[in-house]
DOLUM-47175 format. One record per residue (C-alpha): residue number from 1; x, y, z. Coordinates in nm, 4 decimals. Each point is the difference from the previous one (the first is absolute). Last residue first. Layout:
REM residues N
+-----+----------+----------+----------+
! seq !       xx !       yy !       zz !
+-----+----------+----------+----------+
! NUM !        X !        Y !        Z !
...
+-----+----------+----------+----------+
This chain:
REM residues 83
+-----+----------+----------+----------+
! seq !       xx !       yy !       zz !
+-----+----------+----------+----------+
!  83 !   4.2078 !   1.0175 !   9.3209 !
!  82 !   0.2982 !  -0.1295 !  -0.2157 !
!  81 !  -0.1669 !  -0.3414 !  -0.1191 !
!  80 !  -0.0184 !  -0.3499 !   0.0799 !
!  79 !  -0.0419 !  -0.3419 !  -0.1801 !
!  78 !  -0.0454 !  -0.3353 !   0.0981 !
!  77 !   0.1444 !  -0.3214 !  -0.1274 !
!  76 !  -0.0869 !  -0.3244 !   0.2292 !
!  75 !   0.0223 !  -0.3702 !  -0.1795 !
!  74 !   0.3600 !   0.1016 !  -0.2271 !
!  73 !   0.0782 !  -0.3073 !  -0.0983 !
!  72 !   0.3733 !  -0.1911 !   0.1281 !
!  71 !  -0.2221 !  -0.3441 !   0.0424 !
!  70 !   0.0823 !   0.0841 !   0.3648 !
!  69 !  -0.2551 !   0.3298 !   0.0355 !
!  68 !   0.1526 !   0.2778 !  -0.1071 !
!  67 !  -0.1107 !   0.3385 !   0.1479 !
!  66 !   0.0362 !   0.3153 !  -0.2788 !
!  65 !   0.0045 !   0.3792 !   0.0631 !
!  64 !  -0.0849 !   0.2998 !  -0.2196 !
!  63 !   0.0593 !   0.3247 !   0.1317 !
!  62 !  -0.0754 !   0.3175 !  -0.1028 !
!  61 !   0.1257 !   0.4080 !  -0.0547 !
!  60 !  -0.2246 !   0.2077 !  -0.1808 !
!  59 !  -0.3607 !  -0.1783 !  -0.1933 !
!  58 !   0.1259 !   0.0157 !  -0.2775 !
!  57 !   0.3015 !  -0.1847 !   0.0489 !
!  56 !   0.2991 !   0.0376 !   0.2234 !
!  55 !   0.1881 !  -0.3298 !   0.0684 !
!  54 !   0.0313 !  -0.2100 !   0.3443 !
!  53 !   0.0532 !  -0.3785 !  -0.0132 !
!  52 !  -0.0652 !  -0.2323 !   0.2211 !
!  51 !   0.1130 !  -0.3162 !   0.0341 !
!  50 !  -0.1068 !  -0.2909 !   0.2218 !
!  49 !   0.1121 !  -0.3835 !   0.0750 !
!  48 !   0.2264 !   0.1527 !   0.2972 !
!  47 !   0.0750 !   0.3800 !  -0.1428 !
!  46 !   0.0994 !   0.1779 !  -0.2685 !
!  45 !  -0.0319 !   0.3856 !  -0.0639 !
!  44 !  -0.0334 !   0.1225 !  -0.3953 !
!  43 !   0.0771 !   0.3793 !  -0.0117 !
!  42 !  -0.1269 !   0.3119 !  -0.2155 !
!  41 !  -0.0989 !  -0.2236 !  -0.2910 !
!  40 !  -0.1373 !   0.3264 !  -0.2283 !
!  39 !  -0.4194 !  -0.0986 !  -0.1455 !
!  38 !  -0.1781 !  -0.0094 !  -0.3205 !
!  37 !  -0.2902 !   0.0968 !  -0.1324 !
!  36 !  -0.0582 !   0.1563 !  -0.3514 !
!  35 !  -0.3580 !  -0.0343 !  -0.0254 !
!  34 !  -0.1129 !   0.0516 !   0.2842 !
!  33 !  -0.3798 !  -0.1175 !  -0.0273 !
!  32 !   0.0304 !  -0.2538 !  -0.2095 !
!  31 !   0.2947 !  -0.0925 !   0.1299 !
!  30 !  -0.1118 !  -0.0741 !   0.3691 !
!  29 !  -0.3194 !  -0.1395 !  -0.1876 !
!  28 !   0.1996 !  -0.3074 !  -0.1739 !
!  27 !   0.2064 !  -0.0401 !   0.3143 !
!  26 !  -0.3294 !  -0.0246 !   0.1791 !
!  25 !  -0.1291 !  -0.2142 !  -0.2473 !
!  24 !   0.3112 !  -0.2639 !  -0.0432 !
!  23 !   0.0241 !  -0.0355 !   0.3308 !
!  22 !  -0.3739 !  -0.1438 !   0.1195 !
!  21 !   0.0969 !  -0.3644 !  -0.1186 !
!  20 !   0.3222 !   0.0093 !   0.2797 !
!  19 !  -0.2377 !   0.1367 !   0.2828 !
!  18 !  -0.0534 !   0.3779 !   0.0472 !
!  17 !  -0.0803 !  -0.0418 !   0.3909 !
!  16 !  -0.0499 !   0.2375 !   0.0933 !
!  15 !  -0.0464 !   0.3949 !   0.0449 !
!  14 !  -0.3016 !  -0.0971 !   0.1904 !
!  13 !  -0.2488 !   0.2746 !  -0.1057 !
!  12 !   0.1467 !  -0.1693 !  -0.3887 !
!  11 !  -0.1194 !   0.2856 !  -0.2598 !
!  10 !   0.2109 !  -0.1780 !  -0.2238 !
!   9 !   0.2649 !   0.3547 !   0.0102 !
!   8 !  -0.1330 !   0.2298 !   0.2748 !
!   7 !   0.0383 !  -0.3184 !   0.2944 !
!   6 !   0.2803 !  -0.2307 !  -0.2235 !
!   5 !   0.2547 !   0.3242 !   0.0414 !
!   4 !  -0.0966 !  -0.0568 !   0.3402 !
!   3 !   0.1664 !  -0.3588 !   0.0190 !
!   2 !   0.0107 !  -0.3621 !   0.0415 !
!   1 !   0.1185 !  -0.2531 !  -0.2450 !
+-----+----------+----------+----------+
């Protein structure tokens, strides 16, 4: 996972990577800081071997993109936030 939220939430300057074993601590910290965390789905965009969820969250309008490998698992997830 690559996200600018990782920069400020996990103090990771690169914004990446969030490995599978780091997902739980990431969300635990997010829920600790924003206990009423919720997301409002705006739209879903489907591409070739990819999907993007556009939503409003605590950082405003956001999009998370997932690119899938031949095994149908997300190999390149990344997030974008309104500037």
